[in-house]
N, C-alpha and C positions, 0 to 999 in steps of 0.2 A: 501493498499501499503506500502510494505516497505521500507526502505529510498533506495535513489537513490546511486548507484554506477556505475561511470568511467565515459566518458568525451561525453559533448554534443554536436550537432551542430542548427543551429537555420534555419529552413528555411524564408527568408521573405516572398517565390513565388514557385508556388506547380514545377513551370522550375527550380528552382535549387534544385531541386532531383539531378539532376545526378552529380551536383559536390561537394553536401554535401558527397553522398558516395563516391566519390572521395579522397574527405576529410580527412573522418571519417576511411576509408579503411586505409589511408597512417599516422594517428596521434592514431591508434591504438582504434576509438570511440567507442561507445556502445551505443548510443541515438540519435537518432533525434526527433526534436522537429517540429511541423505541425502545421503551423495557419492556424486553422480552421475556423477565423471570425472577422472581428472587428466590435466594440460595436454594436449594434441592427443587424449585419448583418454574418446569417450563411452561409459556403462557403460549402456548402453539396459535388458537385462533388471532390472539395479537399480535402476534410474529409473522403470522402469514398475511393479516390481511392489510396490515399497516405498510408494510415494504412494499405494496404494491399501489395506493393510494399515494404513499409520500413520491413515489419516482413519478405515478402520473402524473402530480401537479410543478415534478419541474425541480423538486428539491431530491437532497442525497439522503440515503439513509445512514444511519448508525444505529446499531443496537447497544442496550447495558442493562446490566444483571445487577443486582444488588445482592454483591458477598456476601456468606456466611460459613457458617463452620461447617456445617451440616452435609450431609451426603456429597461430597466433594466430584465423584463420578457423575453423579445429575447435572451437575452446575457446569461439568465440562462438557455433557451431552448439550445443553443449551446451547452452549456455543459453539457445539460443531454444527448446530442445527441450523445455526443464526445466520452462518458465515456461507452455510450450502445452500441457503433461503435467497441469498445477495449483500445482505450487508456488511459496505464496506470495510468496517469492522465494530469488534466489542470493545466497552467499556466494560471492566470490574467497578463496580464502584462501592468503596468502604465506607463513607458518608462519616458516622459519629459513633461508627460499630466497635464495640470495644473489644478489637479482634486482637492478638498475638499474634508476631512471628511464628510461635510452635502452632497454634491453631490454624493459621495456611499451610504449613508442610504440606499437608495430606490436597488440598487444590493444588499445589505447584509439584508435585507427582505428578497425581493425576491429567494435567496438563503436556508435561514432557510425555507421559508415555502416551497420550492421545496423538502427538505430532503438531498441537494447535503452532497457526503459524505465529513468530512472535509478531512480527511486524504488522499482524494485523487487530494485536493487540492494547488498548491502552488502559491504565489505573487512573480511577480517582479517590483521592485524597483528600481530607488538610493537610497543610504544614506539616511536617516531621514536628515542631513542637507545639503543635497539638494533638499527637498520635499519644496513644494510649503507650504504645511499646511501636519506637520506629522501626523495629524488625519485622512486622508486616509489608515495610515497604520495602526492606531489603529481601522479603523472601520473593512479592513480588515482580520487583522492576524489573531483572533479567529476564522475565517469560512477556514482558508488554514494553516491545519493540515500540510499540508505536509510538510513546509518549506518555507523559506524564500530564494529566488536568487538575492542577491543585485547585482544591475547595474554598475560593477567596471569598469567605462568607461572612458578616459581618457579628453575625455569632459569635464567634471565635471570640471578638474584642481587639480593641486599637484601629488606628485610621488604615485606611484603603496604604498608604503609604507605608505604613508600619509592618502591613503584614503584605505586601507585594513587592516593595524593594528589598526588607531585610530576613524575610520569614521564607519567602519566593525565591528570588534570584540570588541573593545572597547564599542559600542552600544550596548552592550550584555546587561548588567542589567535593560536597557532601552526599549530592546526589550523580556525581556522576561516577564514584564508585560504585552504585547499588545498580548502576546502569551498563556500568565499564566502559562511555563513551559519556558527552553532553545529551540527554536528552532531549527530544523538542516540549515545549513547555506550550502548554493549552488551558488558560485561565479559564475559571468558572465562575460566575456571580449571580447570587442569589439576595431580590430587593426585599428583603427580611432582618429584620432586628434581632426575632426570638421563634422558635418556634411555634411559639403562641402570635405571633403575628400581631400583636396587642397593638402598635404603635407604627403609625400609617409609614410606607418608605414613601416621600415624595422626590419629583425628580431632582432637587438641590443634592438629598441624600446621594445619588444611584450616581451624580458627576461627578464626584472625586474618584469614584473607584473604575468609571469609564474612561478620566485620565490618565489615571496610571496604567492600564492595561495599555492604553497607548502611544504612552512615554518608552515603555519597552519593544516597540517595532513587534507586538505578536504579529503570525499569522492567520489563529483562529483563537476564538471566545466565545462562550456557548453561558446561557440563561438557567439556570438551574429556578425556576419549571413555568411552563408557559401559565398555569394557574394563578400562581403569584405576581407575575408580571401585569403590575395595572397598564392601563395603556395611555395612563396620562404620562408614563418611564419610555415610551416607544420613541418618541423625536429625539429621545437621549442615546439612547443605543441606536438609532440609525444616524447618527455622526460619526460614529467610532469609524477609524479607517482604518486598514490594514497592509502590513507591511508587504505580501505576496500580490494585492491586488493590484493594477496597473490604475496610476496617478489619473484625475480625470484632465487632460491637458486641451487648449483652446485648437481646431486645426490649426494647421500649422505647416509654414513655406521655409523654404532655403533661406530666406530673405527675412522672418519671424519665427523664430521659433517659439514652440510650445510653451503656456506657461500653467506651471504647476496651480491650481487651483490651491487658497489660503486654510489653513486649517480652523476650527472655530475657538474662537475666545470667551468664556464669560469671567464675567468679573462679580463680586461678592457687596453687595448690595449693605450699603453704611444707612446710619439714622439720619442724614442728613440729604441722602439720595432720593430725587424724584424722578418718577419716569421721563418726563421731560428734559430732565436735566441730563438723564441718561444720553438721549433720543440725539439730543444738541451736540454733548460734547463729543460722542461718538459721532459724529453724523448718519443716521438712521433715518428712514421715514418710520412714521410710528406704524406703515402697513407692516413693515419688516419685524418693527421689534415687536408688536401681538403675533405674528405667523412664530414667530421663533420662542419669545415666550408666554403664550396665553395660556399653556397649560400647568401653568403656574399657577394662578387665580381658579384656571374648570378644575385642577385636581383636588380643589378645596371647596369649593362650589361658590365660590367667589366671583360678582358678576366681575367684568373684564374692566375694573373702573382703576386709574391712574392713582386713586386718592389710597388702593388699599396696598399698595407699593409696602414689604415690610424688608427691615433691616435682617440682612443673614442670607437672602434667597441670590440665590446664582443665577445673574442672568447671559443671557449670549448678548454679544453687543458686535460678530464678527462673524 
């Protein structure tokens, strides 16, 4: 399997497909990640039904399996069947499971015995600092040469910069020893502060995470999962650009080289800012300001009234 390129959306359930397709279309996504099993349990109807529908809608299908320590041979059966159905790769999802390296050894051995192609396997885990046992990742890494999908979730605590810069990318020397090479890194974002989702995740909460991902020049990132990502967040995800995708350029001639379009620029609103002041200072039209930032009002149920601008909001100005 070649390296991933694009944006993906995870489906926690098969009935999330319609929303995932709507979201992928809006954010210019490329891949849909279908859950095909949980531990020893294979979901054959979902696996077969989803791959056909995903492909027919023009998206690339990836499968994911929630890993447990139960019946590893059955888990491997799920992986093999999914690859034979035509899924491009299978993701072994550990999540916050309290699994140790020792508990995962039988699964690793079963994968070796089945000769599952390592390039078509990826592993999704929290950053090493948030794993109950780092050996869990060490056991699976050599068998998942497709890459690592770090779960960059706010629920682990810390800021986007702390998690991406220090806990993911500064862990590359350690990860390289696990993989035997520098692995491909495909971050996974999740728009929730806790598993209870009591506090709404607003667009300005997501912006630092998307900016952190873009700063590291990734080829692929994904969002876990379709049902969690409110529509107000979709415009932020749409703005994310990826290293592997050609930059949009103007029509060029030898006399007039193509011009790369600028990246979106955001500012944090201060207590003294006004909508009209921001528009004037940054040379925006009113129409453009509301097109880029109207979701801040919409997501809170507020009218698009300049008087409702609040300090701390992150607004796009370019």
